[in-house]
OpenMM code with the backbone's topology and positions (N, CA, C; nanometers):
from openmm import Vec3, app, unit

residues = "MET PHE ILE PHE ALA GLY LEU LEU ILE GLY ALA ILE TRP GLY GLY VAL PHE ALA ARG ARG LYS GLY GLY GLU ARG LEU ASP ILE VAL GLN TYR ALA ALA VAL TRP GLY LEU ILE GLY ALA ILE LEU GLY THR VAL LEU THR VAL VAL ILE GLN ARG MET MET".split()
positions = [
    Vec3(10.8225, 5.1774, 9.3283),
    Vec3(10.7546, 5.2846, 9.2812),
    Vec3(10.7563, 5.3897, 9.3933),
    Vec3(10.7302, 5.3542, 9.5198),
    Vec3(10.7216, 5.4456, 9.6306),
    Vec3(10.8630, 5.5053, 9.6555),
    Vec3(10.9591, 5.4382, 9.6254),
    Vec3(11.0928, 5.4833, 9.6494),
    Vec3(11.1331, 5.6004, 9.5526),
    Vec3(11.0933, 5.5903, 9.4273),
    Vec3(11.1222, 5.6932, 9.3378),
    Vec3(11.0252, 5.8254, 9.3666),
    Vec3(10.9065, 5.7909, 9.4025),
    Vec3(10.8159, 5.8927, 9.4368),
    Vec3(10.8627, 5.9673, 9.5703),
    Vec3(10.9104, 5.8975, 9.6644),
    Vec3(10.9615, 5.9567, 9.7830),
    Vec3(11.0874, 6.0466, 9.7500),
    Vec3(11.1665, 5.9970, 9.6601),
    Vec3(11.2893, 6.0674, 9.6155),
    Vec3(11.2506, 6.2017, 9.5524),
    Vec3(11.1561, 6.1926, 9.4554),
    Vec3(11.1219, 6.3127, 9.3893),
    Vec3(11.0445, 6.4159, 9.4724),
    Vec3(10.9515, 6.3686, 9.5558),
    Vec3(10.8738, 6.4602, 9.6395),
    Vec3(10.9714, 6.5154, 9.7470),
    Vec3(11.0517, 6.4386, 9.8050),
    Vec3(11.1510, 6.4860, 9.8948),
    Vec3(11.2482, 6.5993, 9.8447),
    Vec3(11.2969, 6.5737, 9.7123),
    Vec3(11.3835, 6.6623, 9.6482),
    Vec3(11.3192, 6.7993, 9.6213),
    Vec3(11.1891, 6.7838, 9.5773),
    Vec3(11.1141, 6.9098, 9.5557),
    Vec3(11.0953, 6.9863, 9.6818),
    Vec3(11.0495, 6.9130, 9.7795),
    Vec3(11.0204, 6.9767, 9.9133),
    Vec3(11.1503, 7.0421, 9.9684),
    Vec3(11.2654, 6.9804, 9.9588),
    Vec3(11.3899, 7.0379, 10.0128),
    Vec3(11.4281, 7.1596, 9.9321),
    Vec3(11.4178, 7.1520, 9.7958),
    Vec3(11.4532, 7.2726, 9.7162),
    Vec3(11.3595, 7.3929, 9.7479),
    Vec3(11.2296, 7.3674, 9.7617),
    Vec3(11.1394, 7.4753, 9.7967),
    Vec3(11.1626, 7.5356, 9.9367),
    Vec3(11.1917, 7.4369, 10.0318),
    Vec3(11.2270, 7.4879, 10.1668),
    Vec3(11.3464, 7.5647, 10.1689),
    Vec3(11.4506, 7.5282, 10.1033),
    Vec3(11.5721, 7.6026, 10.1014),
    Vec3(11.5640, 7.7489, 10.0311),
    Vec3(11.4805, 7.7459, 9.9269),
    Vec3(11.4622, 7.8770, 9.8611),
    Vec3(11.3717, 7.9654, 9.9428),
    Vec3(11.2801, 7.9175, 10.0174),
    Vec3(11.1995, 8.0061, 10.1065),
    Vec3(11.2945, 8.0645, 10.2125),
    Vec3(11.3896, 7.9916, 10.2619),
    Vec3(11.4813, 8.0324, 10.3619),
    Vec3(11.5863, 8.1305, 10.3100),
    Vec3(11.5816, 8.1537, 10.1766),
    Vec3(11.6808, 8.2416, 10.1078),
    Vec3(11.8116, 8.1874, 10.0943),
    Vec3(11.8192, 8.0649, 10.0625),
    Vec3(11.9461, 7.9954, 10.0383),
    Vec3(12.0077, 8.0210, 9.9001),
    Vec3(12.1315, 8.0092, 9.8934),
    Vec3(12.2124, 8.0165, 9.7725),
    Vec3(12.1867, 7.8948, 9.6859),
    Vec3(12.2414, 7.8893, 9.5652),
    Vec3(12.2138, 7.7674, 9.4699),
    Vec3(12.2681, 7.6462, 9.5325),
    Vec3(12.3857, 7.6474, 9.6022),
    Vec3(12.4437, 7.5137, 9.6524),
    Vec3(12.3615, 7.4784, 9.7794),
    Vec3(12.3100, 7.5761, 9.8453),
    Vec3(12.2212, 7.5336, 9.9610),
    Vec3(12.0977, 7.4610, 9.9198),
    Vec3(12.0356, 7.5117, 9.8128),
    Vec3(11.9186, 7.4486, 9.7640),
    Vec3(11.9441, 7.3138, 9.7150),
    Vec3(12.0585, 7.2989, 9.6491),
    Vec3(12.0947, 7.1637, 9.5968),
    Vec3(12.1180, 7.0641, 9.7176),
    Vec3(12.1810, 7.1162, 9.8164),
    Vec3(12.2161, 7.0292, 9.9383),
    Vec3(12.0793, 6.9929, 10.0044),
    Vec3(11.9852, 7.0828, 10.0274),
    Vec3(11.8629, 7.0560, 10.0897),
    Vec3(11.7918, 6.9536, 9.9981),
    Vec3(11.7790, 6.9757, 9.8631),
    Vec3(11.7113, 6.8821, 9.7819),
    Vec3(11.7668, 6.7395, 9.7909),
    Vec3(11.8958, 6.7332, 9.7935),
    Vec3(11.9609, 6.6004, 9.8055),
    Vec3(11.9320, 6.5344, 9.9295),
    Vec3(11.9445, 6.6062, 10.0402),
    Vec3(11.9186, 6.5418, 10.1733),
    Vec3(11.7783, 6.5016, 10.1784),
    Vec3(11.6800, 6.5831, 10.1495),
    Vec3(11.5403, 6.5567, 10.1498),
    Vec3(11.5053, 6.4501, 10.0644),
    Vec3(11.5679, 6.4429, 9.9422),
    Vec3(11.5397, 6.3400, 9.8494),
    Vec3(11.5779, 6.2068, 9.9151),
    Vec3(11.6948, 6.2004, 9.9793),
    Vec3(11.7319, 6.0706, 10.0467),
    Vec3(11.6385, 6.0281, 10.1527),
    Vec3(11.5979, 6.1300, 10.2245),
    Vec3(11.5015, 6.0962, 10.3352),
    Vec3(11.3763, 6.0461, 10.2776),
    Vec3(11.3212, 6.1017, 10.1771),
    Vec3(11.2011, 6.0612, 10.0951),
    Vec3(11.2336, 5.9199, 10.0464),
    Vec3(11.3419, 5.8877, 9.9909),
    Vec3(11.3731, 5.7593, 9.9408),
    Vec3(11.3739, 5.6571, 10.0491),
    Vec3(11.4306, 5.6882, 10.1641),
    Vec3(11.4298, 5.5975, 10.2747),
    Vec3(11.2852, 5.5646, 10.3280),
    Vec3(11.2079, 5.6766, 10.3338),
    Vec3(11.0616, 5.6625, 10.3747),
    Vec3(10.9887, 5.5681, 10.2743),
    Vec3(11.0237, 5.5896, 10.1495),
    Vec3(10.9600, 5.5075, 10.0449),
    Vec3(11.0010, 5.3583, 10.0494),
    Vec3(11.1302, 5.3436, 10.0871),
    Vec3(11.1691, 5.2022, 10.1114),
    Vec3(11.1001, 5.1326, 10.2274),
    Vec3(11.0836, 5.2177, 10.3352),
    Vec3(11.0145, 5.1592, 10.4510),
    Vec3(10.8727, 5.1210, 10.4122),
    Vec3(10.8091, 5.2180, 10.3474),
    Vec3(10.6692, 5.1909, 10.3021),
    Vec3(10.6567, 5.0706, 10.2188),
    Vec3(10.7513, 5.0547, 10.1206),
    Vec3(10.7435, 4.9380, 10.0239),
    Vec3(10.7648, 4.8044, 10.1102),
    Vec3(10.8571, 4.8028, 10.2081),
    Vec3(10.8724, 4.6822, 10.2812),
    Vec3(10.7462, 4.6586, 10.3730),
    Vec3(10.6958, 4.7598, 10.4312),
    Vec3(10.5780, 4.7278, 10.5094),
    Vec3(10.4634, 4.6740, 10.4168),
    Vec3(10.4458, 4.7261, 10.3086),
    Vec3(10.3367, 4.6831, 10.2268),
    Vec3(10.3652, 4.5398, 10.1761),
    Vec3(10.4919, 4.5066, 10.1364),
    Vec3(10.5217, 4.3697, 10.1006),
    Vec3(10.5091, 4.2683, 10.2096),
    Vec3(10.5345, 4.3049, 10.3357),
    Vec3(10.5151, 4.2207, 10.4492),
    Vec3(10.3696, 4.2024, 10.4772),
    Vec3(10.2893, 4.2987, 10.4462),
    Vec3(10.1420, 4.2819, 10.4810),
    Vec3(10.0710, 4.1785, 10.3737),
    Vec3(10.1379, 4.1661, 10.2607),
    Vec3(10.0708, 4.0841, 10.1517),
    Vec3(10.1069, 3.9386, 10.1845),
] * unit.nanometer
topology = app.Topology()
chain = topology.addChain("A")
for resn in residues:
    res = topology.addResidue(resn, chain)
    for name in ("N", "CA", "C"):
        topology.addAtom(name, app.Element.getBySymbol(name[0]), res)
């Protein structure tokens, strides 16, 4: 669940960030994809940490 949430939040954040910087359509897509992957990785780490604590 944290993985998908991280993916979604990261993609939204990346898209907003690129749009604020005045990026073209493909810039916005690229930022959204990269930040989405970063969010998914952080969500994976969070999931593993929570599972290890239980």
